[in-house]
C-alpha positions in Angstrom: 0.0 0.0 0.0 1.5 3.3 -1.0 2.3 5.9 1.8 -0.2 8.3 0.2 -3.2 5.7 0.4 -2.1 4.8 4.1 -2.3 8.3 5.2 -5.8 8.7 4.1 -6.9 5.2 5.4 -6.3 5.6 9.2 -7.5 2.3 10.3 -6.5 0.3 7.4 -4.0 -2.8 7.5 -3.3 -4.7 4.4 -3.3 -8.4 3.5 -1.1 -9.5 0.6 -2.7 -12.4 -1.4 -0.9 -13.5 -4.6 0.3 -10.3 -5.8 -2.7 -8.3 -4.8 -3.3 -6.2 -1.9 -6.7 -6.1 0.0 -7.2 -3.3 2.8 -8.7 -4.4 5.9 -11.0 -1.7 7.2 -12.2 -1.9 10.9 -15.6 -0.5 11.5 -15.4 -0.9 15.3 -18.4 -2.0 17.0 -20.7 -1.9 13.9 -22.4 -4.8 12.5 -20.6 -6.0 9.2 -23.9 -7.0 7.9 -26.5 -4.3 8.7 -24.5 -1.4 10.2 -26.0 -1.5 13.7 -24.0 -0.2 16.6 -23.5 -3.4 18.7 -22.4 -1.3 21.7 -25.7 0.6 22.3 -27.8 -2.3 23.4 -26.9 -5.0 26.1 -28.7 -7.6 23.9 -26.7 -6.8 21.0 -23.5 -6.5 22.8 -23.6 -9.8 24.7 -24.6 -11.9 21.7 -22.5 -10.2 19.1 -19.7 -12.1 17.4 -16.5 -11.0 15.7 -17.2 -10.9 11.8 -15.4 -10.3 8.4 -17.3 -9.4 5.2 -16.0 -8.3 1.6 -16.9 -5.0 0.5 -16.1 -2.3 -2.1 -15.0 1.3 -1.5 -15.6 3.6 -4.5 -13.2 6.5 -4.8 -14.1 9.5 -7.0 -16.9 7.6 -8.5 -14.6 5.5 -10.9 -11.9 3.7 -8.8 -13.4 0.5 -7.1 -11.4 -1.0 -4.2 -12.1 -4.4 -2.9 -11.8 -4.5 1.1 -12.4 -6.7 3.8 -14.3 -5.2 6.5 -13.8 -6.2 10.2 -16.3 -5.6 13.1 -19.1 -7.7 14.6 -22.2 -9.5 13.6 -25.3 -8.6 15.6 -27.7 -11.4 16.9 -30.3 -10.6 14.3 -27.8 -11.1 11.2 -26.5 -14.3 12.9 -30.1 -15.8 13.3 -31.2 -18.8 11.2 -34.6 -20.0 10.3 -35.8 -23.2 12.0 -36.8 -25.7 9.2 -39.6 -27.1 11.5 -41.4 -23.8 12.9 -40.0 -21.1 10.7 -38.9 -19.1 13.8 -35.6 -17.2 13.6 -33.2 -18.4 16.3 -29.6 -18.3 17.5 -30.0 -21.6 19.5 -30.1 -24.4 17.1 -28.8 -27.9 16.1 -28.3 -29.2 12.7 -29.5 -32.7 12.5 -27.9 -35.5 10.3 -30.8 -36.4 8.2 -31.1 -36.6 4.5 -31.7 -33.6 3.8 -30.0 -32.2 6.9 -32.3 -30.1 9.0 -31.7 -27.1 11.2 -34.0 -27.1 14.4 -34.2 -24.5 17.1 -34.2 -25.4 20.6 -38.0 -25.4 21.1 -38.5 -27.9 18.2 -35.6 -30.3 19.6 -37.5 -30.3 22.9 -41.0 -31.2 21.2 -39.2 -34.0 19.3 -37.7 -35.4 22.5 -40.8 -35.7 24.2 
């Protein structure tokens, strides 16, 4: 990365992959998927996980820079849909069936009864 670009990109670090340089940009406590601040709410803070996402920075409207965005993922963006009830959940298990099924804790408890 040139010194000039590094001066304009305060929190950037670089990662070299096969002759190309991909800047890593830290967005701190923001969710890498929806942009919510994960520090403002206890539920978001407690259930956030470190996250990376691919992105693009457009400079001057015509220069496109591929970047890796470092931050966190909020619980809403982590949640998956249960195959049984369709509810969004963070607490799930993937069953080794054909095809595999993803079940929330409530549906797993119902199956075990």
